[in-house]
PABA-536553 format. One line per 10 residues: number of its first residue (from 1); their letters; for each residue x negated, y negated, z of C-alpha. Coordinates in nm, 4 decimals, padded with zeros to 6 digits. Each point is the difference from the previous one (the first is absolute). Last residue first. Example, Ala and Ser with C-alpha at 12.3 -4.5 7.8 and 13.67 -1.06 7.14 Angstrom:
BEGIN
2) SA) -01.3670/00.1060/00.7140  00.1370/00.3440/00.0660
***
This chain:
BEGIN
504) XXXXXXXXXX) -04.5963/-01.9841/-11.1856  00.0376/00.1275/00.3774  -00.1073/00.2667/00.0922  -00.0976/-00.0747/00.3703  00.2729/-00.2101/00.0681  00.2312/00.2059/00.2178  -00.3167/00.0524/00.1826  00.0829/-00.1882/00.3165  00.3263/00.0650/-00.0654  -00.0417/00.3839/00.0201
494) XXXXXXXXXX) -00.1953/00.0400/00.2928  00.3171/-00.1846/00.2130  00.2501/00.2233/-00.1817  -00.2698/00.3244/00.0834  00.0615/-00.1400/00.3932  -00.1682/00.3153/00.1617  00.1536/00.1490/00.3129  -00.1704/-00.0811/00.3264  00.3940/-00.0241/00.1646  -00.0545/-00.3776/00.0518
484) XXXXXXXXXX) -00.1042/-00.0589/-00.3098  -00.3510/00.0559/-00.2490  -00.2039/-00.1611/-00.2147  -00.2617/00.2071/-00.0847  -00.3572/-00.1466/00.0885  -00.3680/-00.0660/-00.1418  00.0823/00.0272/-00.3451  -00.0902/00.1860/-00.3071  00.1550/00.0268/-00.3282  -00.0021/00.2270/-00.2401
474) XXXXXXXXXX) 00.1706/-00.1179/-00.3566  00.1381/00.2285/-00.2515  00.0732/00.2887/00.2385  00.0305/00.3011/-00.1972  00.3894/00.1559/-00.0454  -00.0262/-00.0768/-00.3872  -00.2912/00.2211/-00.0311  00.1046/00.2758/00.1454  -00.1804/00.0729/00.3598  -00.2073/00.2656/00.1110
464) XXXXXXXXXX) -00.3285/-00.0952/-00.2291  00.0620/-00.3667/00.0316  -00.0498/00.0286/00.3968  -00.3821/00.0383/-00.0163  -00.0050/-00.3135/-00.2844  00.1693/-00.2412/00.1805  -00.1781/00.0843/00.3167  -00.3061/-00.0406/-00.1324  00.0850/-00.3688/-00.1924  00.1866/-00.1011/00.3836
454) XXXXXXXXXX) -00.3433/00.0824/00.1792  00.1223/-00.0975/00.3886  -00.2440/-00.0773/00.2739  -00.0129/00.1701/00.2884  -00.0681/-00.2265/00.3882  00.3128/00.0627/00.0941  00.2347/00.2150/-00.2279  00.0698/-00.1997/-00.3353  00.3999/-00.0778/-00.0084  00.1202/-00.0242/-00.3856
444) XXXXXXXXXX) 00.3033/-00.1090/-00.1827  00.0355/00.2235/-00.3521  00.2313/-00.1760/-00.2894  00.1808/00.1913/-00.2420  00.1925/-00.1692/-00.2876  00.3561/-00.1525/00.0019  00.1760/-00.0411/-00.3524  -00.2370/00.1245/-00.2670  -00.1204/-00.3154/-00.2032  00.1004/-00.2519/00.2256
434) XXXXXXXXXX) -00.0735/00.1371/00.3195  00.1159/-00.0565/00.3402  -00.1007/00.1913/00.2371  -00.0026/00.3393/00.1777  -00.1315/00.0591/00.3186  -00.2675/00.2559/00.1474  -00.0966/-00.0132/00.4329  -00.3443/00.1314/00.1173  -00.1794/00.0584/00.2733  -00.3348/00.0622/00.1384
424) XXXXXXXXXX) -00.1973/00.0779/-00.3352  -00.3489/00.0090/00.0206  -00.0626/00.3245/-00.1991  00.3446/00.0766/-00.1699  00.2937/00.2303/00.2070  00.1907/-00.3168/00.0523  00.0349/-00.0839/-00.3205  00.1116/00.3773/-00.1202  00.3044/-00.0266/00.2466  00.1296/-00.3568/-00.1240
414) XXXXXXXXXX) -00.0148/00.0934/-00.3686  00.2421/00.2409/00.0827  00.1774/-00.2149/00.2412  00.0798/-00.2422/-00.2081  00.2319/00.1981/-00.2832  -00.0489/-00.0934/-00.3219  00.3321/-00.0027/-00.2685  -00.0970/-00.0351/-00.3696  00.1686/-00.2536/-00.2126  -00.2921/-00.1881/-00.0451
404) XXXXXXXXXX) -00.0341/-00.0036/00.3563  00.2325/00.0362/00.2332  -00.1245/00.0324/00.3934  00.2287/00.1447/00.2364  -00.0134/-00.1508/00.3673  00.2752/00.1003/00.1150  00.3363/-00.2331/00.0845  00.0107/-00.1259/-00.3684  00.0564/-00.3368/-00.1673  00.1964/-00.2880/-00.0739
394) XXXXXXXXXX) 00.2004/00.2342/-00.3044  00.2955/-00.2129/-00.1222  00.3499/00.1543/-00.1113  00.1996/-00.2359/-00.1872  00.3561/00.0151/00.1430  00.0734/-00.3713/-00.0739  -00.0089/-00.0578/00.3627  -00.3725/00.1000/00.0272  -00.0408/00.3973/00.0787  -00.2726/00.0671/00.2972
384) XXXXXXXXXX) -00.3092/00.1931/-00.0151  -00.2508/00.1951/00.1813  -00.1512/00.3534/-00.1879  -00.0258/00.2939/00.2017  00.2618/00.2032/-00.1325  00.2199/00.1457/00.2056  00.1868/00.2051/-00.1954  00.3579/-00.0087/00.0837  00.1367/00.3576/-00.0399  00.2509/00.0050/00.3240
374) XXXXXXXXXX) -00.2007/00.2528/00.2258  -00.2846/-00.2930/-00.1307  -00.3269/00.0667/-00.2059  -00.3031/-00.1947/00.1481  -00.0108/00.1563/00.3738  00.1610/00.3372/-00.1331  -00.2630/00.0438/-00.2979  -00.2959/-00.0229/00.2575  00.1846/00.2237/00.2148  00.0319/00.2343/-00.3087
364) XXXXXXXXXX) -00.3722/-00.0298/-00.1012  -00.0295/00.3766/-00.2483  00.1088/-00.2074/-00.3047  00.1363/-00.3292/00.0402  00.3542/-00.0646/-00.0163  00.2552/00.0156/-00.2598  -00.0257/-00.2843/-00.1896  00.2057/-00.3361/-00.0634  00.1257/00.0034/-00.3936  00.3634/00.1474/00.1112
354) XXXXXXXXXX) 00.0347/-00.3225/00.2514  -00.0697/-00.2033/00.3047  -00.2774/-00.2717/00.0432  -00.1495/-00.1474/00.2780  -00.1790/-00.3594/00.0685  -00.0810/-00.0956/00.2877  00.0778/-00.3466/00.1434  -00.0465/-00.3573/-00.1449  00.3750/-00.1623/00.0336  00.1928/-00.1821/-00.3285
344) XXXXXXXXXX) 00.2857/00.2641/00.0737  00.0699/00.1013/00.3276  -00.2346/00.2538/00.1480  00.1461/00.3810/00.0749  -00.1148/00.1510/00.2541  -00.3065/00.2528/00.0314  -00.0526/-00.1267/00.3620  -00.4012/-00.0585/-00.0199  -00.0385/-00.0198/-00.4393  00.3514/-00.2141/00.0071
334) XXXXXXXXXX) 00.1079/00.0866/-00.2981  00.0540/-00.1549/-00.3193  00.2293/00.2206/-00.2245  -00.0226/00.1176/-00.4210  00.2348/00.2763/-00.0915  -00.0347/00.1659/-00.3488  00.2322/00.1159/-00.2483  -00.0043/-00.2629/-00.2320  -00.3803/-00.1821/00.0405  -00.0387/-00.2199/00.3274
324) XXXXXXXXXX) -00.0804/-00.3655/-00.1304  -00.3013/-00.2054/-00.1507  -00.3414/00.0617/00.1109  -00.0682/-00.3803/00.1058  -00.3004/-00.2313/00.0033  00.1067/-00.0782/-00.3645  00.3487/-00.0539/-00.0457  00.1760/00.2402/-00.3481  00.3152/-00.2255/-00.0284  00.2501/00.2160/-00.1921
314) XXXXXXXXXX) 00.0111/00.2468/-00.2250  -00.2697/00.2907/-00.0037  00.0898/-00.0463/00.4126  -00.3270/-00.0016/00.2487  -00.0580/00.3831/00.0945  -00.0172/00.1495/00.3570  -00.0003/00.3208/00.1241  -00.2439/00.1545/-00.3077  -00.2062/00.4146/00.1667  00.1303/00.0354/00.3532
304) XXXXXXXXXX) -00.2854/00.1912/00.1492  -00.2669/-00.1555/-00.2089  00.1504/-00.2991/00.0170  00.2351/-00.3194/-00.1794  00.0555/-00.3012/-00.0668  00.0649/-00.1917/-00.3481  -00.1490/-00.3213/-00.2062  00.1303/-00.1046/-00.3066  -00.2459/-00.2190/-00.1682  00.1544/-00.3107/-00.1379
294) XXXXXXXXXX) -00.0355/-00.0559/-00.4131  -00.0650/-00.2956/-00.1309  -00.3147/00.0667/-00.0887  -00.2601/-00.2881/00.1747  00.2499/-00.0896/00.2507  00.1100/00.2756/00.0475  -00.3235/00.1913/00.0897  -00.1617/-00.3132/00.2135  00.3721/00.0165/00.2578  -00.0325/00.3635/00.0325
284) XXXXXXXXXX) -00.3947/-00.0267/00.0488  00.0675/-00.2976/00.2009  00.2811/00.2274/00.2413  -00.2537/00.2808/00.0679  00.0697/00.2988/-00.0634  -00.0016/00.2725/00.2543  -00.1300/00.3075/-00.0180  00.0972/00.3223/-00.1934  00.3002/-00.1776/-00.2271  -00.0584/-00.2485/-00.3499
274) XXXXXXXXXX) 00.3262/00.0548/-00.1965  -00.0550/-00.2105/-00.3914  00.3123/00.0237/-00.2197  00.1604/-00.0506/-00.3955  -00.3219/-00.0793/-00.1941  -00.0026/-00.0795/-00.3475  -00.0775/-00.3656/00.1242  -00.3021/00.1473/00.1767  -00.3277/-00.1615/-00.2485  00.1997/-00.2845/-00.0669
264) XXXXXXXXXX) 00.0604/-00.0944/00.3264  -00.3798/-00.0384/00.0663  -00.2804/00.2954/00.1890  -00.2610/-00.0216/-00.2614  -00.1402/-00.2579/00.2171  -00.0821/00.2200/00.2492  -00.0033/00.0138/00.4409  00.3702/00.0010/-00.0211  -00.0353/00.3766/-00.2001  -00.2457/00.0560/00.3563
254) XXXXXXXXXX) 00.1911/-00.1738/00.2548  00.3060/00.2424/-00.1851  -00.1669/00.3084/00.0495  -00.1134/-00.0844/00.3413  00.3567/-00.0599/00.1099  00.0911/00.3837/-00.1283  00.0976/00.1159/-00.3193  00.3341/00.0987/-00.2216  00.0879/-00.1193/-00.3177  00.2009/00.0134/-00.2439
244) XXXXXXXXXX) 00.1338/-00.0886/-00.3850  -00.2756/00.1641/-00.1022  -00.2252/00.0246/-00.3980  -00.1338/-00.3650/00.0550  -00.1465/00.0988/00.3140  -00.2453/00.2268/-00.1228  -00.2734/-00.2205/-00.1015  00.0262/-00.2453/00.2869  00.0090/00.2932/00.2639  -00.2834/00.1507/-00.1574
234) XXXXXXXXXX) -00.2066/-00.2882/-00.0193  00.0992/-00.0351/00.3395  -00.1350/00.3144/00.1494  00.2662/00.1764/00.2716  -00.0672/00.3808/00.0208  00.0219/00.2899/-00.2287  00.2902/-00.1578/-00.2251  00.3258/00.1969/-00.0823  00.2652/-00.2320/-00.2249  00.3111/00.1625/00.1009
224) XXXXXXXXXX) 00.2846/00.0890/-00.1391  00.3850/00.0194/00.0776  00.2190/00.2359/00.0856  00.1939/-00.1595/00.2773  -00.0830/00.1958/00.2488  -00.3220/00.1207/-00.0857  -00.1156/-00.3645/-00.0453  00.1381/-00.0230/00.3624  -00.1678/00.2885/00.1325  -00.3039/-00.1859/-00.1385
214) XXXXXXXXXX) -00.0200/-00.3400/00.0995  00.1383/00.1088/00.3912  -00.0785/00.3362/00.0819  -00.3286/00.0444/-00.1619  -00.1923/-00.3592/-00.0612  00.1620/-00.1706/00.3371  00.0546/00.3186/00.2264  -00.4175/00.0654/-00.0829  -00.2687/00.2862/-00.0984  00.1359/-00.1572/-00.3650
204) XXXXXXXXXX) -00.2227/-00.2834/-00.0239  00.1569/-00.3441/-00.1352  -00.0617/-00.1151/-00.3728  00.2448/00.0351/-00.1193  00.2177/-00.1528/-00.3269  00.3293/00.0896/00.0183  00.1957/-00.0073/-00.3406  00.4236/00.0281/00.0207  00.2457/00.0800/-00.2580  00.1187/00.3421/00.1770
194) XXXXXXXXXX) 00.1700/-00.1977/00.2752  -00.2009/-00.2072/00.3170  00.2595/-00.2903/00.1145  -00.2016/-00.0708/00.3689  00.3000/00.0679/00.2012  00.0702/00.3083/-00.1866  -00.3610/00.1480/-00.0475  -00.0204/-00.1305/00.3502  00.2913/00.2535/00.1625  -00.0532/00.2767/-00.2704
184) XXXXXXXXXX) -00.3474/00.0300/00.1885  00.0733/-00.0413/00.3663  00.2430/00.2524/-00.0452  -00.2365/00.2484/-00.1529  -00.2737/-00.0163/00.2311  00.1878/-00.0136/00.3016  00.2040/00.2772/-00.1172  -00.2027/00.2280/-00.1295  -00.1994/-00.0368/00.3994  -00.3143/-00.2005/00.1210
174) XXXXXXXXXX) -00.2128/00.1150/00.2920  -00.2152/-00.2376/00.1034  -00.3571/00.1425/00.1345  -00.0697/-00.2048/00.2739  -00.3938/-00.1153/00.0178  -00.1629/00.0838/00.3550  00.0022/-00.2577/00.2910  00.0129/-00.3629/00.0199  00.1175/-00.3035/-00.2335  00.2347/00.2393/-00.1374
164) XXXXXXXXXX) -00.0105/00.2246/-00.3003  00.1244/00.0986/-00.3222  -00.0163/00.3076/-00.2288  00.2276/00.0702/-00.2543  00.1283/00.4421/-00.0338  00.2277/-00.0047/-00.3316  00.2603/00.2025/-00.1149  00.2143/00.1259/00.3447  00.3247/00.1861/-00.0773  00.3311/-00.2653/00.1418
154) XXXXXXXXXX) 00.1430/-00.0467/-00.3323  -00.0631/00.3968/-00.0623  -00.2089/00.1993/-00.1484  00.0213/00.2535/-00.2843  -00.3289/00.1017/-00.2086  -00.0588/-00.1092/-00.3644  -00.0131/00.3231/-00.1804  -00.3419/-00.1054/-00.2414  -00.0365/-00.0485/-00.3436  -00.3449/-00.1342/-00.1524
144) XXXXXXXXXX) -00.1043/00.3278/00.0504  -00.3695/00.0438/00.1866  -00.3019/00.1041/-00.1910  -00.1163/-00.4281/00.0236  00.1128/00.0249/00.3469  -00.3094/00.2006/00.1902  -00.2454/-00.2571/-00.2330  00.1882/-00.2815/00.0923  -00.0513/00.0791/00.3817  -00.3576/00.0742/-00.1167
134) XXXXXXXXXX) -00.0505/-00.3258/-00.0757  00.0780/-00.2192/-00.2950  00.2675/-00.2524/-00.0515  -00.2383/-00.3216/-00.0555  00.0162/-00.1441/00.3578  -00.0834/00.3312/00.1419  00.1589/00.3158/00.1392  -00.1931/00.2240/00.2408  00.1212/00.2892/00.1965  -00.0119/00.0695/00.3977
124) XXXXXXXXXX) 00.1223/00.2843/00.1827  00.1196/-00.1165/00.3337  -00.1188/00.1498/00.3159  -00.0219/-00.2907/00.1746  -00.3807/00.0318/00.0224  -00.0486/00.1055/-00.3061  00.2235/-00.2909/-00.2228  -00.2763/-00.2539/00.2216  -00.2832/00.2341/-00.0268  00.0699/-00.0466/-00.3723
114) XXXXXXXXXX) 00.0656/-00.3552/-00.0225  -00.4244/-00.0947/-00.0628  00.0031/00.3058/-00.2665  00.2951/-00.1448/-00.1463  -00.0818/-00.3683/-00.0244  -00.0743/-00.0322/-00.3852  00.2916/00.2876/-00.1199  00.2647/-00.1940/00.1902  00.2620/00.0876/00.2410  00.2610/00.2251/00.0098
104) XXXXXXXXXX) 00.0385/00.1958/00.3633  00.2670/00.3027/00.0284  00.1128/00.1390/00.2967  00.0816/-00.3551/00.2001  00.0446/00.0628/00.4017  00.0565/-00.3541/00.0019  -00.2199/-00.0931/00.2443  -00.3226/00.1720/-00.1241  00.0732/-00.0809/-00.3878  00.0444/-00.4099/00.2209
94) XXXXXXXXXX) -00.2304/00.0250/00.2357  -00.2710/00.1080/-00.2086  00.0656/-00.2305/-00.2740  -00.1497/-00.3250/00.2535  -00.3768/00.1783/00.0476  -00.0198/00.1069/-00.3673  00.0332/-00.3922/-00.0549  00.3432/-00.2052/-00.1173  -00.0088/-00.2018/-00.3309  00.2238/00.2300/-00.2180
84) XXXXXXXXXX) 00.3139/00.0173/00.2501  00.1208/00.3263/00.0429  00.3204/00.1223/-00.1441  00.2195/00.1986/00.1967  00.2643/00.2554/-00.1569  00.2605/00.2233/00.1485  00.0274/00.3160/-00.2549  00.3822/00.0667/-00.1446  -00.1710/00.1293/-00.2720  00.1580/-00.2950/-00.2066
74) XXXXXXXXXX) -00.0850/-00.2626/00.1832  -00.3716/00.1009/00.0649  -00.0193/00.0508/-00.4117  00.1438/-00.3540/00.0349  -00.2585/-00.1294/00.2490  -00.3106/00.1450/-00.2804  00.1369/-00.1637/-00.2563  -00.1214/-00.3173/00.1023  -00.3047/00.1552/00.0622  00.0060/00.1462/-00.3964
64) XXXXXXXXXX) 00.1180/-00.3381/-00.0830  -00.3422/-00.1509/00.1512  -00.0714/-00.2173/00.3437  -00.2939/00.1610/00.1648  00.0063/00.2900/00.2137  00.0878/00.0562/00.3649  00.2162/00.2608/00.0548  00.1646/00.1878/00.2469  00.2853/00.3166/-00.0946  00.1956/00.0779/00.3454
54) XXXXXXXXXX) 00.2137/00.3627/00.0061  00.4288/-00.0968/00.0424  00.0446/00.2480/-00.3354  -00.2721/00.1902/-00.0575  -00.3659/00.0006/-00.1097  -00.1199/00.3678/-00.1480  -00.2760/-00.1125/-00.2028  00.2085/00.0317/-00.2953  00.2745/-00.1562/00.1043  -00.1844/-00.3328/-00.0265
44) XXXXXXXXXX) -00.1267/00.1164/-00.3133  00.3479/00.0056/-00.1195  00.1101/-00.3202/00.1511  -00.3497/-00.1535/-00.2013  00.1611/00.1504/-00.3126  00.3659/-00.1375/00.0692  -00.1581/-00.3723/00.0849  -00.2473/00.0491/-00.3561  00.3806/00.0793/-00.2131  00.1251/-00.2880/00.1720
34) XXXXXXXXXX) -00.2110/-00.2508/-00.1228  00.0392/00.1802/-00.2968  00.3200/-00.0581/-00.0598  -00.0412/-00.3584/00.1637  -00.1825/-00.1109/-00.2658  -00.3481/-00.0970/00.0975  -00.1912/-00.2544/-00.2229  -00.3383/-00.1152/-00.1325  -00.0957/-00.3368/00.0568  -00.3356/00.0717/00.1980
24) XXXXXXXXXX) 00.1338/-00.1780/00.2950  00.3049/00.2747/-00.0044  00.3551/-00.0923/-00.0825  00.2029/00.2452/00.2251  00.4170/00.1212/-00.0868  -00.0099/-00.0233/-00.3696  00.2872/00.1486/-00.1423  00.0362/00.3032/-00.0991  00.2348/00.1628/00.1951  00.1071/00.3588/00.1189
14) XXXXXXXXXX) -00.0212/-00.0201/00.3057  00.0677/-00.3556/00.1148  00.3302/00.0886/00.3043  -00.2862/00.2702/00.0985  -00.2360/-00.2514/00.1793  00.1467/-00.3121/00.1912  00.3412/00.1656/00.0383  -00.0501/00.3497/00.0346  -00.2971/-00.0209/00.1611  00.0821/-00.1630/00.2854
4) XXXX) 00.3102/00.1642/00.0128  -00.0745/00.3615/-00.0020  00.2482/00.2121/-00.0473  00.2593/00.2288/00.2173
***
């Protein structure tokens, strides 16, 4: 037996002295050194008593060590659960407890605040800081730099990523070794990645895009990564001459376009720019091409499936589309009411099937059955069509999901908090277009009879319970919410009313 994901992504580079990571301070980390760190971490996991199939939750800042935790989990057969660093303790508590994580890694500066979270979940709390220090690093420092890789097969779980609908609790999407490996191999081939590529990486690594797309593709190809802690314009332009490729969310591209340093000459050596995690405005696509001569390659994926479609590497990359289904992945448009496949050109529900599609939702068999058909097709919740040239267009969502800066935001979570605030009778949370973030959050409030609403006080009150990216950028007070004959709030009407709120 073997461990397909580890053998392909990591073990294939054993002994290589070539650079894997270029770090912001100018130092580098070779493949060989990185794999030594992975092995020490894997030994530390085993020393703590973690066994194959156990879960490790990590809310830690981006660093080479944070990436090595992922590698160590794969090598030790531990299921990796990365968590958004912006989540509050209240939000994190659910993920750690629901996943049954036996170990919870956090930044040392937050350990006192998060100790109660770990204690409640019965998890062991260890620290790992952005500079590589912490109690977990100390545990690993005395471990050997070799580890007997745990046998796993393609159907074994490799990671949990939590997602959600617009109502109810978040769902743990169970991703297998085959889900992650097949998608990385497919994308590396589709986008022509090889060992000469240098990827400019300013994405977070608690998210599919930065971890399972950007990093895994580079590992498959044996290239290197300019591993920046976050998006910073000066850093991006400073490092870009050494890069050949870049992946980003639409926000990255709008900010690059806002800087006079973005010219055709500045990116002449680059071969590929990829955008995802949120819709890229057609205007941004056209402006980037006009300024640089490069057509951004937009693709479409989601937590449960990784990537499903891509505009072509060779061929026309159409603004406003997400290209064609990737090799080995089937995509159909169906009637949401009947599940019947619709003719080309008609708008319906997007469903996908392939080796990339997740195994199901952790401990939620009913929800899994609702969204994952017996024939293997996953009901994405997105609405779209396939045009007469075969390009997939996403025209909306049949859920009220908001995507801001590449992060998913679920209105119901925010509405529950708003409805609890003094003077608020009811609320509706919507996403409207934002030139930088794709979408931004607006809360529409109705006051109780005789009461007034203090918007500033409400913003302050909910701030401690919500990550910053979820917090409404504007609160609007209205006399009543628009409803249909059945009493359902018409969010489409609200989105139309407030769509110009953040226009430049």
